[in-house]
C-alpha positions as CSV (number, residue, x, y, z in Angstrom):
1,M,65.6,-7.5,118.3
2,R,63.0,-4.9,117.3
3,Q,63.1,-1.3,118.6
4,S,61.7,2.0,117.3
5,I,61.6,5.7,118.1
6,V,58.1,6.5,119.1
7,H,58.1,10.2,119.8
8,I,60.3,13.2,119.1
9,A,59.7,16.1,121.6
10,L,59.2,19.5,119.9
11,V,59.4,22.3,122.4
12,V,56.6,24.8,121.8
13,K,55.5,28.1,123.3
14,D,51.8,27.2,123.6
15,Y,49.9,24.0,123.2
16,D,46.8,25.4,121.4
17,E,48.7,27.5,118.9
18,A,51.0,24.6,118.1
19,I,48.0,22.2,117.6
20,D,46.4,24.8,115.4
21,F,49.5,25.0,113.2
22,Y,50.2,21.3,112.9
23,V,46.6,20.2,112.5
24,N,45.1,23.1,110.4
25,K,48.2,24.2,108.4
26,L,50.3,21.0,108.0
27,K,47.2,18.8,108.1
28,F,48.6,16.5,110.8
29,E,46.4,14.3,112.8
30,L,45.9,15.0,116.5
31,I,46.6,11.6,118.1
32,E,46.3,12.6,121.8
33,D,45.7,15.6,124.0
34,T,45.6,14.5,127.6
35,Y,45.9,16.8,130.6
36,Q,48.3,15.5,133.3
37,P,47.3,17.2,136.5
38,E,50.2,15.9,138.6
39,Q,52.6,17.8,136.4
40,D,50.2,20.5,135.2
41,K,51.0,19.8,131.5
42,R,49.4,18.2,128.5
43,W,50.5,15.2,126.6
44,V,50.0,16.3,123.0
45,V,50.9,14.0,120.1
46,V,50.5,14.8,116.4
47,S,51.4,12.8,113.3
48,P,51.4,13.3,109.6
49,P,48.3,11.9,107.8
50,G,48.7,8.2,107.2
51,A,52.0,7.9,109.1
52,K,52.5,4.7,111.2
53,G,55.9,5.5,112.7
54,V,57.4,8.3,114.8
55,T,55.1,11.0,116.2
56,L,55.7,14.5,117.5
57,L,55.2,15.2,121.1
58,L,54.4,18.9,121.4
59,A,56.1,19.8,124.7
60,R,55.3,23.3,126.1
61,A,58.4,25.1,127.4
62,S,57.9,25.3,131.2
63,K,61.2,26.5,132.5
64,P,63.2,29.6,131.5
65,E,66.1,27.5,130.0
66,Q,63.6,25.8,127.7
67,F,62.2,28.9,126.1
68,D,65.5,29.5,124.2
69,F,64.9,26.3,122.3
70,V,61.5,27.2,121.0
71,G,62.0,27.6,117.2
72,N,65.7,26.7,117.4
73,Q,65.9,23.0,118.3
74,A,68.6,22.3,115.8
75,G,70.6,25.5,116.0
76,G,69.3,26.8,112.7
77,R,69.7,23.6,110.8
78,V,66.9,21.6,109.3
79,F,65.5,19.7,112.3
80,L,62.7,17.5,110.9
81,F,62.1,15.8,107.5
82,L,58.5,15.4,106.2
83,N,58.4,12.9,103.4
84,T,55.3,12.9,101.1
85,D,54.0,10.7,98.3
86,D,53.2,13.8,96.2
87,F,55.6,16.7,96.6
88,W,53.9,19.2,94.4
89,R,50.4,18.6,95.8
90,D,51.7,19.3,99.4
91,Y,54.0,22.1,98.4
92,N,51.3,24.0,96.6
93,R,48.8,23.5,99.4
94,M,51.3,24.6,102.0
95,V,52.1,27.8,100.0
96,I,48.4,28.5,99.7
97,D,48.0,27.9,103.5
98,G,50.8,30.5,104.2
99,I,53.6,28.1,105.2
100,K,56.9,30.0,104.9
101,F,59.4,28.3,102.6
102,V,63.0,29.5,103.0
103,R,64.4,27.4,100.2
104,E,62.6,26.8,97.0
105,P,62.0,23.3,95.6
106,K,64.9,21.7,93.9
107,Q,65.7,18.3,92.4
108,A,68.4,16.6,94.5
109,D,70.1,13.3,94.0
110,Y,67.7,11.7,96.5
111,G,64.5,13.4,95.4
112,I,62.6,16.7,95.4
113,V,63.1,18.9,98.4
114,A,62.2,22.4,99.8
115,V,62.8,23.9,103.2
116,F,60.0,25.4,105.3
117,E,59.6,26.8,108.8
118,D,57.1,25.9,111.4
119,L,55.2,28.5,113.4
120,Y,58.2,29.1,115.6
121,G,61.0,29.0,113.0
122,N,62.2,25.4,113.2
123,R,63.3,24.3,109.8
124,W,61.8,21.3,108.0
125,D,62.5,19.6,104.7
126,L,59.5,18.7,102.7
127,L,60.7,16.0,100.4
128,Q,59.6,13.2,98.1
129,L,62.3,10.5,98.0
130,D,63.1,8.9,94.7
131,P,61.7,5.3,94.7
132,D,65.3,3.8,94.5
133,H,66.6,5.7,97.5
134,P,67.5,3.4,100.4
135,M,65.1,5.3,102.8
136,A,62.1,5.1,100.3
137,T,61.1,1.6,101.6
138,R,61.3,2.7,105.2
139,V,58.8,5.5,105.1
């Protein structure tokens, strides 16, 4: 059997400001931006450069109960993990581009890691896994 997670929905306040952040600040690729008139919403999918797996579906909050989750999808914990093949290249570029890091880089037993926030305050790990880590061959 073969299955995979295709999208993770990330609740956002506004499609265009979210696209701007993910494409222009994080350098993600805009995979799809399709208007769905029957639901008056857009299907917006972004992905890190060169990634072949899971994508982010930028889902605009459309109901009052959804707005509380914008920027707090994991209750203050790190929500998403962005692996890179060159931690220092990406970390330095992100700092220059104004990405807010809330935990400075450190060497952990699994690799190099730092925590940053997206435009709404969701926390992310930027990490470069050590080559011998079990997940290194899966990314």
